[in-house]
Each structure stands twice: as C-alpha cells, then as structure tokens.
C-alpha positions in Angstrom: 34.0 -119.8 18.3 37.1 -119.6 16.3 37.9 -120.4 12.7 40.4 -122.6 10.9 42.8 -121.9 8.0 44.8 -119.1 9.4 46.8 -117.9 12.4 46.5 -114.3 13.6 49.8 -112.6 14.5 48.6 -109.1 15.3 45.5 -107.0 15.9 45.6 -103.3 15.3 42.4 -101.8 16.6 41.4 -98.1 16.2 38.3 -97.4 18.2 36.2 -94.4 19.1 33.3 -94.5 21.6 30.6 -92.0 22.5 29.0 -92.9 25.8 25.9 -90.7 25.3 24.9 -92.3 22.0 26.6 -95.7 22.9 28.1 -95.7 19.4 31.4 -97.5 18.7 33.3 -96.9 15.5 36.2 -99.2 14.8 38.8 -100.3 12.3 40.4 -103.6 12.8 43.7 -104.5 11.0 44.3 -108.2 11.3 47.6 -109.6 10.3 47.5 -113.3 9.8 49.3 -116.2 8.1 47.3 -118.8 6.1 47.8 -122.3 7.3 46.2 -123.7 4.1 45.2 -122.2 0.8 42.3 -119.9 1.3 39.6 -118.8 -1.1 37.6 -117.5 1.8 37.8 -117.3 5.6 35.7 -116.4 8.6 35.9 -114.0 11.5 33.8 -113.9 14.6 31.8 -110.7 15.0 28.4 -110.3 16.8 26.3 -107.3 16.0 27.8 -104.1 14.6 27.5 -103.0 11.0 30.4 -103.8 8.7 31.1 -100.9 6.4 33.9 -102.3 4.3 36.5 -105.1 4.2 39.7 -105.3 2.3 42.4 -107.9 2.1 45.9 -106.6 1.3 44.3 -103.4 0.2 41.8 -104.9 -2.3 38.0 -104.9 -1.6 36.8 -108.3 -0.5 33.3 -109.8 -0.8 31.6 -110.5 2.6 28.6 -112.3 4.0 27.0 -112.4 7.5 25.4 -115.4 9.2 25.0 -115.0 12.9 28.3 -114.3 14.5 30.2 -115.5 11.3 31.6 -112.8 9.0 32.7 -114.6 5.8 35.4 -112.8 3.8 36.2 -113.8 0.2 39.3 -112.0 -0.9 39.9 -110.8 -4.5 42.6 -113.4 -5.0 43.1 -116.8 -3.3 45.7 -116.7 -0.5 48.4 -119.4 -0.7 49.4 -121.6 2.3 52.1 -119.9 4.4 51.4 -116.4 3.0 51.0 -113.5 5.4 48.0 -111.3 4.7 46.3 -108.2 6.2 42.5 -107.9 6.6 41.0 -104.5 7.3 37.5 -104.3 8.6 35.7 -101.0 9.2 32.6 -101.2 11.3 30.3 -99.3 13.6 27.2 -99.5 15.8 26.0 -100.2 19.3 28.0 -103.1 20.7 25.9 -105.8 22.3 26.0 -107.4 25.7 26.1 -111.2 25.5 24.4 -113.4 28.0 26.2 -116.8 28.4 24.5 -120.1 29.0 25.3 -119.7 32.7 23.5 -116.4 32.9 26.6 -114.2 33.2 27.0 -111.1 31.0 30.0 -110.1 28.9 30.9 -108.4 25.6 30.2 -104.6 25.9 28.9 -103.7 29.3 27.6 -100.2 29.2 27.5 -97.6 32.0 26.3 -94.0 32.1 29.7 -92.5 31.7 31.6 -95.3 29.9 31.8 -99.0 29.1 33.7 -102.2 29.9 34.7 -104.7 27.2 35.1 -108.2 28.7 35.7 -111.3 26.7 35.5 -114.6 28.6 34.5 -116.8 26.8 32.8 -115.2 23.8 32.5 -111.5 24.6 35.3 -110.0 22.5 33.4 -110.6 19.3 31.0 -107.9 20.5 33.5 -105.1 20.0 36.0 -106.3 17.3 36.2 -109.0 14.6 38.7 -111.7 15.1 39.5 -115.4 15.5 38.0 -115.6 19.0 39.3 -118.9 20.2 41.8 -119.3 23.1 44.2 -121.3 20.9 44.9 -118.3 18.6 46.9 -115.6 20.5 48.3 -112.4 19.0 49.9 -109.1 19.9 47.8 -106.0 20.1 47.9 -102.3 19.4 44.7 -100.6 20.6 44.0 -96.9 20.1 40.8 -95.6 21.8 39.3 -92.1 21.4 36.8 -91.0 24.0 35.4 -87.6 25.2 37.9 -85.5 27.1 37.7 -86.2 30.8 37.3 -89.9 30.4 40.1 -92.5 30.5 40.4 -95.5 28.2 42.4 -98.4 29.6 43.5 -101.5 27.8 46.2 -104.3 27.8 49.9 -103.8 27.8 51.6 -100.4 28.1 50.2 -96.9 27.5 52.3 -95.5 24.7 50.6 -92.1 24.4 47.7 -89.9 25.6 46.7 -86.9 23.5 43.8 -84.5 23.6 42.4 -82.5 20.7 39.1 -80.9 20.0 37.5 -82.2 23.1 38.5 -85.8 22.7 41.4 -87.8 24.0 43.1 -90.8 22.3 44.9 -93.4 24.4 47.3 -95.8 22.6 48.1 -99.1 24.2 50.6 -101.8 23.1 50.6 -105.4 24.2 53.7 -107.0 22.7 53.3 -110.5 24.3 50.7 -112.8 22.8 47.1 -112.2 24.1 44.2 -114.6 23.9 41.2 -112.6 22.7 39.1 -113.5 25.8 41.6 -111.6 28.1 41.7 -108.5 25.8 39.9 -105.6 27.4 38.8 -101.9 27.1 37.7 -100.0 30.1 36.2 -96.5 29.5 35.2 -94.2 32.3 36.3 -91.4 34.7 39.1 -93.5 36.2 41.7 -92.3 38.6 45.1 -93.7 37.6 48.3 -94.5 39.4 51.6 -95.5 37.9 54.8 -96.7 39.4 57.5 -99.3 38.9 58.5 -102.5 40.8 61.5 -104.7 40.4 60.7 -108.1 39.0 62.5 -111.3 40.1 64.6 -111.3 36.9 65.8 -107.7 37.6 63.4 -106.0 35.1 61.7 -102.7 36.0 58.0 -103.7 35.8 55.6 -100.8 35.2 52.4 -100.9 37.3 49.3 -99.1 36.0 46.2 -99.0 38.2 42.9 -97.5 37.2 40.1 -97.1 39.7 36.6 -95.7 39.4 36.4 -92.7 41.8 33.5 -94.3 43.7 35.8 -97.3 44.6 39.0 -95.4 45.3 38.9 -95.4 49.1 37.8 -99.0 49.5 40.3 -100.2 46.9 43.5 -98.4 48.0 44.6 -100.8 50.8 44.3 -104.0 48.8 45.7 -102.6 45.6 48.8 -101.4 47.4 49.7 -105.1 47.9 50.2 -105.7 44.2 54.0 -105.6 44.5 53.9 -108.0 47.4 51.6 -110.4 45.5 53.7 -110.3 42.3 56.8 -111.1 44.3 55.1 -114.0 46.1 53.7 -115.4 42.9 57.0 -115.1 41.2 58.5 -117.4 43.9 55.8 -120.0 43.2 55.2 -119.7 39.4 58.5 -118.2 38.2 59.3 -114.9 36.5 56.4 -112.6 35.8 55.5 -113.3 32.2 54.5 -109.9 30.9 56.1 -106.4 30.5 53.6 -104.6 32.8 51.1 -105.3 35.5 48.3 -103.5 37.5 44.5 -103.6 37.8 41.3 -102.0 36.7 38.6 -101.4 39.4 35.3 -100.6 37.7 32.3 -99.3 39.5 30.6 -101.8 41.7 28.1 -103.8 39.6 29.7 -103.0 36.3 30.1 -106.8 35.9 29.1 -109.8 38.0 32.6 -111.2 38.3 36.3 -110.3 38.3 38.3 -111.3 35.2 42.0 -112.0 34.5 42.3 -109.6 31.6 46.0 -109.6 30.6 48.4 -107.3 32.4 45.7 -105.8 34.6 42.8 -107.8 35.8 39.3 -106.2 36.0 37.3 -106.1 39.2 33.7 -105.0 39.6 34.2 -102.9 42.7 37.0 -103.1 45.3 38.4 -106.6 45.3 39.2 -108.6 48.4 42.7 -109.9 48.9 41.8 -113.5 47.9 40.3 -112.3 44.6 43.3 -110.1 43.8 45.6 -113.1 44.4 43.5 -115.3 42.3 43.3 -113.0 39.3 47.0 -112.1 39.5 47.9 -115.8 39.5 46.0 -116.1 36.2 48.7 -114.0 34.6 50.8 -117.2 34.7 48.0 -119.7 34.5 45.5 -118.7 31.8 47.0 -115.6 30.3 50.6 -116.8 29.6 49.8 -120.5 29.6 46.4 -120.5 27.9 44.2 -123.5 27.5 44.0 -125.1 24.1 40.2 -125.4 24.5 37.5 -124.4 27.0 37.5 -128.0 28.2 40.9 -127.2 29.7 39.5 -124.4 31.9 40.5 -126.2 35.1 44.2 -125.5 34.2 43.2 -121.8 34.7 40.9 -121.9 37.6 42.3 -124.8 39.5 45.8 -123.2 39.5 44.4 -119.7 40.5 42.3 -121.3 43.3 45.2 -123.2 44.6 47.3 -120.0 44.6 44.8 -118.7 47.1 45.2 -121.8 49.3 49.0 -121.5 49.2 48.9 -117.8 50.1 46.8 -118.6 53.1 49.2 -121.3 54.1 52.2 -119.0 53.8 50.5 -116.1 55.6 49.2 -117.6 58.8 45.9 -118.9 57.5 44.6 -122.4 56.9 46.9 -124.9 55.4 46.1 -126.2 51.9 45.6 -129.6 53.5 43.0 -128.1 55.9 41.1 -126.5 53.0 41.3 -129.8 51.0 40.0 -131.8 53.9 37.1 -129.4 54.5 36.1 -129.6 50.8 36.3 -133.4 50.9 34.2 -133.6 54.1 31.6 -131.2 52.7 31.8 -128.6 55.5 33.9 -126.0 53.6 30.6 -124.2 52.6 27.8 -123.4 54.9 25.4 -124.4 52.2 25.3 -128.2 51.8 24.3 -127.9 48.2 27.5 -125.9 47.5 29.5 -128.7 49.1 27.9 -131.3 46.9 28.4 -129.2 43.8 32.1 -129.8 43.9 31.5 -133.4 42.7 29.0 -132.5 40.0 31.3 -133.5 37.2 35.1 -134.2 36.6 37.2 -131.0 36.3 38.6 -132.0 32.9 35.2 -132.8 31.4 32.7 -129.9 32.0 29.2 -131.1 31.4 28.3 -128.2 29.1 29.0 -124.6 28.2 26.8 -123.5 31.0 29.1 -125.1 33.6 32.7 -124.3 32.5 32.9 -121.9 35.4 31.4 -124.1 38.1 32.9 -125.4 41.4 34.4 -128.6 39.9 36.6 -126.5 37.7 37.8 -124.3 40.5 37.7 -126.2 43.8 38.0 -129.7 42.5 40.6 -128.5 40.1 42.6 -127.2 43.0 42.1 -130.5 44.8 43.7 -132.3 41.9 46.8 -130.1 42.3 46.9 -130.8 46.0 46.7 -134.6 45.3 49.7 -134.2 43.0 51.5 -132.2 45.8 50.8 -135.0 48.3 52.2 -137.6 45.9 55.4 -135.9 44.7 56.3 -133.8 47.8 56.7 -130.1 48.2 60.0 -129.6 46.4 59.0 -131.5 43.2 55.6 -129.9 43.3 57.0 -126.4 43.3 59.4 -127.4 40.5 56.3 -128.5 38.6 54.5 -125.2 39.1 57.5 -123.2 37.9 58.5 -125.6 35.1 54.9 -125.8 33.7 54.7 -122.0 33.5 58.1 -121.8 31.8 57.6 -124.7 29.4 54.4 -123.2 27.9 55.1 -119.5 28.4 53.1 -117.4 26.0 51.6 -120.5 24.5 48.7 -123.0 24.7 48.5 -126.2 26.6 45.8 -128.8 27.4 45.1 -131.4 30.1 47.0 -134.1 28.3 50.1 -131.8 28.2 49.9 -131.2 31.9 49.6 -135.0 32.7 52.6 -135.7 30.5 54.6 -132.9 32.1 53.8 -134.0 35.6 54.7 -137.6 34.9 57.9 -136.6 33.2 59.1 -134.4 36.1 57.7 -136.6 38.9 58.7 -139.9 37.4 62.4 -139.2 37.4 64.4 -142.4 37.4 61.6 -144.4 39.2 60.1 -145.8 35.9 56.6 -146.1 34.6 55.6 -148.9 37.1 56.8 -147.2 40.2 54.4 -146.5 43.2 54.5 -142.8 42.5 53.5 -143.2 38.9 50.7 -145.5 39.9 49.4 -142.9 42.4 49.5 -140.2 39.8 47.5 -142.3 37.4 45.0 -142.9 40.1 44.7 -139.1 40.5 44.0 -138.7 36.8 41.5 -141.4 36.7 39.6 -140.7 39.9 40.1 -137.0 40.7 40.6 -135.4 37.2 38.4 -137.6 35.0 36.4 -139.7 37.5 32.7 -139.2 38.1 31.5 -138.4 41.6 33.4 -138.1 44.8 36.6 -140.3 45.1 36.2 -143.0 47.7 39.1 -141.7 49.9 40.9 -138.4 50.2 
C-alpha cells in the first residue's frame, strides 16, 4: 500500500451511491505536491472502472495492474510542483478480506453501505495514496436516495434534496489518514449538539444511529461529553473540530473502528469500546503511525485508556489488570492468556497479526511499565506531551522511545537507574520475544 514521489494535501470526493443496484459513481480530485520529478505516479485503487484521468486538466495515460493505477501525465511534473489529478470512476465497490479474516472496504447492506478502511479498505471506494504516512484534508459530497443519510468525517456543511435524491457535503479540515476516512449510508437517526472543549472551543457533536440500535445505544452515547472531558485531562486538548459516533446495524462489520471525528460501531457499543475508540482520536487519528509495524502506538494507548478509566471510576486498578495479564488469568481461556506473548508489540509477525493481543494488551503493558518506572506525574506529562508533539502528524516506535527518554531522563543522565530501567522495558517488553522473566 502507498506510493512514493508525491505527498497528497487534499482529497475532493464527489460520490453517488444507489443501494438497489449497488453502483457507486465517483470523481476524485487529488491535490498533491511532487517530492521528486515525476514522469508517472501510482494510485491505490481496487476494483471499479476508471472512466478518465486528467492531470492539471490534460488527459493522462493510465494502466492497471492489481490495485495499482499508474498515471502518466501529458507533461513531466517537476520536484516541488503542486498538481491536481482528477479520476472519474464507477462500478460495484468490493469487500476486501484481510489476511486475518476480517472484512473491510465497501460493506453492503440492504438499505445502504459502510466504507471502512483499516488497513487497506479505502482503496475499494476511492483512488489515493493509501498509506498511513500520507495524511490529507477531505471534502466529501455523497448523493443518495431521499430518505437515507450519508455520514462522513469532519463537519456537515450542507444537506440538500432535489429530484428524489439528497446530497450531503462533509468537510474535514484537519489531516486524515485514509484508513480512518469513512462513509456510512443508511436510514440513520441523527442527533447534533455542542459541548465545551477544555480549550474553550465549542465542539460540535454529530451522532448517527441505525434505528434498530437506537434504544440500546442511547445511554452509552450520552456519555460522549463525559468521555471527551476525561480523555482531554489525560491526553490534552481534543485534536479535531468535531466529534460524535456512527452506530451501524449490528453485524454490519465485525469490529469497531476509530474513523476520524466519529468512530463507527457495529451495533450498540459498550462503554469500554466507546472509551477505546474515542481515545484513538488522539492516538492513531491525530498521532498516526508511520507504518503498520507501529500499530501498538494506536492500540496499546487506546487499551491503556480503558485501564485508566476503570481505575478512575471505581473499577480495577491498572496494576491489577497488568498483574492478571502477566499471571495469565485475565482471560478465562488459557490460550488467550498465552497469546499475549506470541510476539513483541513493536514487531508484528505478519500482516495477519497486526491486530492481535500483543499489539493491544502487551502494548498497554509496555505503557504501564513506563508508568511504574517514571511515576504518575511524569507519565501523565508523557501522555499529554506525546499527543501534542506529534499532533496531526506521524510518529513511529523510535520516536516514542526517544520522547520518553527525553522527558523521563531529565537531569539524571543516560547512565541513571531510571534510564537503565527504560532500556530494559524496550528490550524485554517492547522488542523481546516471549514473556519477560519478571513483571
């Protein structure tokens, strides 16, 4: 996934979907800057028929090979030059099955569809540079039959009906990694209101819920303002200009996903899942991994947010959860307990395992070991500082290690006991094979 030679700044997507025929018609205007001289470049697009491609208004030659759409512009593009590629396409978007068996891409339902992208699904419904390291702003206009709603990232700028069809226009001004871009189409019931963010902003909240899930979702979704306020205390100012959630019909997907601004849930979420996906707005959506090997920086942080919430709200302490995982009695199934140690969090064994327990639970255990070593005050400074230092950017495991050592080292020096303990954590807990010899 992903392509070199250019950096995307903005996606302008104009989409129309007909649920009965399952036909998607799209125009993607991709504004990018060349990072080297280009005689050709590639976009990721799986399935769909490409009708035409232009670069800066002039027809470009194209070729298809698997998911690669090669574009050869009329004239070479110089290094540093901004250019606009327009791709017109149509067809039935595909559902992609990952190596781990999960499904993403375009998930169809009788009365709508759900576009989910982690890690490769976005290429099923629009062409782009689909790698987490290339983030961009988005304008997405979606036209659907009257009576359906079309929900996406950012803020709803307009909703207009004409001739039996309604167009919804969404704008996401902050950078979005393509795997957390989304489109949700269906007979959603929507609710909008505002909350006050920690920095004094009025933060719009937009919630869309499938009617079948409305009653079971209401109580937990009403806690979004409380969750945002608590997570701001732990991770710093909310990083985006709106928030909310999308609750699709139960079974629409096999998982929840941290789609930017409003996470998507397949049915009514429980409180822990809502806390987890909202925490991703800081860790994963704003601070996005440089590569998929850095996934633990998403999932370890979001999992540890669940532990901290429990600790702050009368549940088990983070230490209790850590100890139970280390002993192996956190799960009823002994196999699940052993799975935590299948591979180091920072080196997933293959694409089929980037969402396994070592990335989530053992990733959270790494953070708890850091907390044990540096103390609560410094640890909370690290959580806030990390989110602020890489706000709307990309960061990898090496960046996190360097940041923690810089903040935690202080005046102690590189040979101090604290630094030695941190380096033991990196070697044994983050990169080490198997279960560390002591908790």
